[in-house]
Structure formats: C-alpha cells, structure tokens
N, C-alpha and C positions, 0 to 999 in steps of 0.2 A: 304461399311465400312465408319463409321463416320470420318469426318475430325479431330475429337478430340480423336480418338481411341488410339493415342500414349500416352495420359495422364495417368501417373501411379497412383496407389493408394497413397494417402497422409498418412503420418505417423500421427496417432492421437495424440492430445495433451495429454501428460502423465498424467497430473492432472485431466483434464476433463474426460479422458477415465476411470478413477477410478469410476466416477459416473455411467457410463454405466455398468461396471462390478459389482458394488454394487447393482444396480437395478436388475440385472439378478441373483444374488446370492439368493438361496432359504433357507439359514440358518436362523433359528429363532433367533439366537444370533448375527447376523451380526451387525457390528459397523462401521460407516463411519467417519474416522478421516483424510480424505484427502482434500476435497475441502473447501476453506476458506469462509464459510458463518456462521453467528451466528445462534445458536439454543438455545431454551429455556430449562428449566430443564426437559422437557419431550421429548427433541430431535426434537422439531418442529420449523419451521420458526416463527419468531417473528416480528410482525409489531409494531413499537414503538408507545406508546400512543400519543406522540407529533405529530407523522406523521398522525395518525388517526384523530387527532383534526385539523391538517392543511388541510387534505383532506375534512373535513366537511366545513371548511371555503371556500375552493375552490369550492366545489360543490354547495354551497349556493349562489354563485355569478358568474355564468358562462358568464355573460356579461363582467365582469372585467377579469376573468380568462378564456379567450376564447381559441379557437384552431387555431388562426391566426399565421402566421409566426412571430417569435420574431425579435427584432433588431439583426443585424448580430453578434455583440459581446455577445448578451444575454441581458436580461432585466436589467436596471440599478440597481434595488433593489436586484436582484440576485447577480450581481457582487459585490455590496456593502457588502452583507451578506458573500460572499465567502472570500473577503479580511478580514473582521472582524473575521470570524472563524479562518482563517489562522494566522493572525498577531495580533489580538486584536484590539478593537475599537480605542484605543488611540496610535497606533504605529506611530512613526515618519515618516516611509516610506509612509503611507497613507496621513498623514498631509502634507507632502512635495510633494504630487502628483507624486510619483516615481513608482507607481504600475500600470502596464498595464495588463489588464485581458480580457480573452475571454472564453466564455462557450465552453465546448468540451464534448466528449463522455467518461465520467467517467475517470478512470486512464489511460487506454490504449490510448484513444483519446487525452488526455492531454499530455502524453508522446510523441505521434506522432507529435502533433503540436509543442511542444518544440524542439524536435530533428530536425524537418524540418526547423524551424526558425534558429537554430544554423547552420545547414548544409548550408543554403543559405546566412546567414549573419555573420558567424564566421568561415568560411572555413579555412582549413589549421591548425586548432588548434586540438591537439591530444585529443581524447575522451577516458576516463578511466571508466571502470566498476569495481565494487567490485568483488573480486574473488569468492564470494558466493552471488548470487542474484536471483531474480525472473526470471525463464527461459524465460519468454515472452519479457524481456528487449532486448535480443539478436535479436529476430525477428523484433521488433519495430525499433531497430537501423538500421538493414539491409534495411528495407523498406524506411526509411528516408534518409540514407546516401548512399545507393547502395551497391551492393555486392563487389565492388572494394575497398571500404573503410574498414579499420580495426580499431577496438577498442583495447586498451590494458587493462590489469587488474592491479588493485592495491590490495595489501594484505588486507584481512578482518579477517578470522579466521586462527588459527594456521594450518599448513599443515599436522601436525602429528596426526590429529584426535582430538586434544583438543578442547572442545566446549567453546573456549574463543577467544576474539579478540587479534590478534597479533599486538598490537598497535605500537610497535617500528618499525616493518616492514612496517606498514601502513604509518607512518610518513615519513619513509625513501623513500618510493615510491612517496609520494606527493612532498617531497623536491627535488627528483631527476627528476621529470617530467619537461618538458619544461615549461617556464613561460607561463601564460595565457592558460593553459590546462583546459579541462572541466572534472569535476568529477561527476558521478552519485552517489548520497548519499541517503540513506534511513533515513528520518527524525526521525522516531520512529518505534517501533515494527517491527524490521527488518524481512523481508520475504526472505528466509524461515527459518532463524535460531532462531529468537526471541531474539537475543543477540544484545544489543544496546550499543553505546558509553555513558560514563558518562558525566555529565556537564563539569567536568574538562577536559576530553578528547576533548569534542567539542571546548572548549576554545583554546586548543593547535592546533586543526585543523584550527580554524579560523585564528590564527596567521600565520600559513603556507600559507593559502589562501591569506591573505593580503600582505604578503611578496612576494609571487610568482604571484600575480594577477590572480589566478585561478578563473574560473567560477564554481559556485556550482549549480548543477541540482538536486533539491530535489524531490524525489518521496514521496508524502504525501498521503498515502492510508489509514492510520490507526490512524489519529489524534483523541485522546480521547480513543482509544481502549487500549493503553498501560497502562496508569496510571488511566484513568477515567477522566483526566483533559485536556482540550484543551490547557490551558496555559502551563502545564508541557510538554505535548507531542509536543507543538509547540516551545519548547525552542531553538532548533538549527536554525530553519527557521527564527524565530524572531530575534535571535542574529545576524545572518549573514546579514539580511536585515537592521538592525539598524547600524551595524558596517561598512557599505560601501562596502560589497562584492556584485558583480553582481550575481544575482541568477535567475534561472528559476525554476518554481514550477509546478509539475503535481499533481493536487489536485482532489481526488475522494471522493464522498459521498456515495459510495456503501456500505461500511462497517459501518461507524459511524452513518449514517442515516438509514441503512437497505434498501437502494434503489438500490439493486443489478440489477434488471431488468429495472430500469428507465434510466440507463446509463447517469448519471448526474455528471459532473465534471467541472473543470475550469483550464485553463493554465494561469499562471502569469509570467511576467517578471518584476523583481524589479531592476531598474537601479540606478545609483549613482548620477545623476544630479539633485540637489535639485530644486524644483519648475520649472522644464522644462516640462511643461504640453504638449508642442508640441511633444517632444520626446516620451512621454507616449502615445499620440495618434498615433504616427507613428508606435510604437511597437505593439499597439493593432490592428492597421490597417493591419499590415503584418500577424499577427495571424489570423485575419478574412479572409484574402485572402487564407490562407492554408485551413481553414475550408470550405470556399465557393467552393474550387476546389476539396474537398475530400468528404464531406457529405452535403455540402451546408448550411443547417440550423440545429441547435441543437434542440432536443425535449424540449417541454415546461413543461410537467407535473411535472417532477422531479424538474425542476427549480422553479416552483411555490411553491412546498413543501418547498424547502430550503429557499427561500426568505420569505415565510409566517412565518416560524419558526424563521428565523434570525431577522425579523423586528418586531416581537410581543414579548414584554418582558416576558409575562406569558408563552407563548409557548416555548420560548427559555429556560426559567427556567425549564420547564418540560422536554425539550429535554436533558438538561445537567444531569438531574436525570436519564433519560433513558440510557444515555451513561454510567453513573456510575453503573446502574443495570447490563449492559452487562459486563463491565470491572470487576465488583466484582464477578460475577458468574465464569468468566474465572479464576480469581485468586483462587477462592474457589476450582475449579476442579484441578488446579495445586497442591494445598495442599493435596487434597484428594487422588490424584494419587500417589503422593510422599509418603504419610503416608501409603497407602496400599502396595506399593512396599516394604517399610521398614518392615511393619508388617509381611509379608509373607516371608521375608528373601531373596529378589531378589539380586543376586550378582551384584556388580558394584557400581559405584558412580552415584547417580541420583539427586544430588543437583542442577544440571543445570535446572531441571524441575521447581524449585522454583525461580531460578535467571533469567531465560528467561522471556520475557515480551511480552504481546500482544496475538494475536490469535494463533501464531504458536510456536512450540518447535522442535528443532532438538533433537530427542531421542538418536541419536548415533547408532541406529540399522543399521546393514549392509544390503546391498541389498538382500542377501540370507535370512536374518532374517525377513526383510519386506515381502518377498515372502512367507515365512513360516507362518507369522502372517495371511496373506490373505488366503492361501490355507487350513491351519489346523484350524484356529480360526475364519475366516471370519471377521478379523479386518483389515481395509483398511487404509494404510498410504502411503505417497509419498516416493518413493525410495530414492531421494536425502536427505541424512542425516537422513533417517527415520523420515521425517517431519510429525508431528502430529498437527492436528487442535484441539486445546483444546475445541473448541465449541461443538465438537461431543461427549464429555464426559458428562455423567449425573450421579447422585447418584445411579441410577439403574444399570449402566453398568461399572462403574469405577473398581469395584472389578474383573469383568470378564476380562477387558482389562489388569489389573495388573497381573492377573494370567497367561494370555496369554503371556505377556512380560517375566515373570519369566520362564515359560516353554521354551520359544524360546531362551533366552540367555543361558540357561543351556544345550540346545541340538543342537543348530545351531550356526555356526561361521559366 
C-alpha cells in the first residue's frame, strides 16, 4: 500500500468545476456564465489587438526579449508600467518614491505575497475580509497566516438578501475594529457581486482609515473592466495612496490584458515616508524574498507584453481602446438581458443587473434555482448569489438565458 494512501479526495473548486461540467454537457443550447474570462460577441476567447501587436514586437527581437531569468523584482520597465497603470503616471506616491513593487503570479500570487508580508511584518493586527468576497481569498489567507490565525468579517451587502451595500454597517464595523487593523478591499468591479462603493462612500471610508490608522489591502483584478477607464477604476487606490494611508495592492493583468494563462501580476506596498527610498528598497527586498522562497522567479513573457504596451504610447493608446471595447460589450449585454427580462414579463426586480458593474452580477437566484438553470436549461452560474459572468452572454443567447431565468423564478424557489 502506498505511503500516501490515506490522502482523501480533494473537494474541487466550485467555480472551476463548472468548466468541467460545462465541457461534459451535450446540450446544443448550453451557456457558460460561471468562470470569469472575457468572451467576444461570438462567445470566443479574445486576444487584444494591442497584445497581438506587442507579441510582434517581442518576437521580432528575441535578443532583447530573451528567455533568461529576470531581475528578482521583475524588469524595471515592467514595474514602472505596473505603477503607472495602477496609480497614473504623475501620482505623488511615485514621485516621492513611496511605491515598492515586485512581480508576482497574477492576482493570487500577488495576494499571497502581500499577505505573507503582513503576516511577517505586521503581526498581531486583526485582518478583516468583506462578508461577501472571492472564495479563494480565504484559502490564500490560511496559507499565508496559518490555520491558527483567524480573520474577521466586515459587512458588505445587506444580510436580508438586498443586493445593495449596507454602508452604515460597514462603517460601523470599520470604526469598531481595533486601530491599525488590515482590511481587504475590492478596488473596483467587486467579485462576486458586481456592486461597488461610490466615490463619496470611498471618501468616507478613507476618513475612517486615516482616523483609525488602518492598513488597506486592495485587490485590483479588474481595473479598466468596470467603467472602461483605468483612471475611474483606480479612484480608490489612487485616493488612499495620495492621502497617506498605508496600502498593499495585489494587481493582476489577467482580465484587463486578457493574459489569463500568462500569470502576470504585481504586488505593491505604498508607504507613507516621503522620499525614503531606502525603506522602499527594504519593502521590495522582503517581497522578493517571499517570491524567491515560493516560486523563485516570475515568468517573463507576460511581463514583456505589459511593459511593451505600457512604454509605447501608440500601443498604450490601442490598449485603452481595447479595454473600452470589452467594457462596452459587457455594459451592452447587461442592458440586453435586462430589456429581455422586462419584455417577457419576468417577475421580480432586476434593476441590479444595470446598476452592477464589471464582469460579474449577483442575480439573486437561490442555490435551488441555480441548480435548476443548470439541469433543465444547461445554463451554468455560480451558486453563491447566483453569480453570472456577463461575458458569457451574447446577442445570440441572451434571449434563451432570459427565458430560462423567467421559467426558473416562476417554478423554483
């Protein structure tokens, strides 16, 4: 008998398992609205034109864009591009050398680096997760902090099923937390709900953080996807960095660059000591140590793409158009789904489909209704909140999905 025979079967990731079930489904009408990846109007993966152009630049000069190990933090032009996409080229934090950056493996790797850094350098400070968040956050926290450490939750959505932010309860939780606590925040396009704070609400949260000296840990996986604008979607992160709040940022380029399989991202720490470049290097060095002991070196190809686009004005201009293309299609599908639900007389209030933002929407469908959608209609959604990836909708299937939703809410509770 194997020495490992005692190892039990692992529970599959609920979201990724949908892909497996969808692939096995033989229905000609099947629709995948689960996994978060952009699809074009034909339901196909889309490589951004700017990314194709950057690939051409890279392949034309393999002496420059070689396959050697990169510097431990990542290539300097890559890190420069990451900071500029995140904060804007003229942000005071960059000018004051307050931004420490280290390349990592997309969003999950960046979250891991940031949490490991805080666990080792900010121990004893309570960590707070939003009451509704990406399920993988929990596992990443456990791996970094250990099973013996416990996070607490702060209120995000109303607990009575309303698809709205319970902002008063959120503020109360933040005010009642011990000083210098750490709060995980979704910078924009909240996953899984698609429900974001307004600019006025972010200003109120900022004031609480300044008064309580909290640390903000921003998950920035969808910058550009919410509104189509990096500036608009970067509002909260740029505000906190400018106003003297210590922030940690997990930045991913999977969604906005379409570099899902390249696993390219960056972890940033923005401190509050102006022109203390030595502190910036110390923070970067510690993040590098985490990377070195975890996956050693970050992959270069995706980093080449990001830096090539980030440092070429024409490619960057095209890239921002590409982001608008994706964001606009998502907004169009929101409107089409809502209009079709209204046209066929689907019972219930569906206005949240229009007010939600970014890739995802909490439909409000119950677990039983989500299961019914899958079994009867071959429409695949995530059980939590009936989360729908708007990218899976097309002009060809939106009427079918709306009809399936109508039949489901009328016959299943």
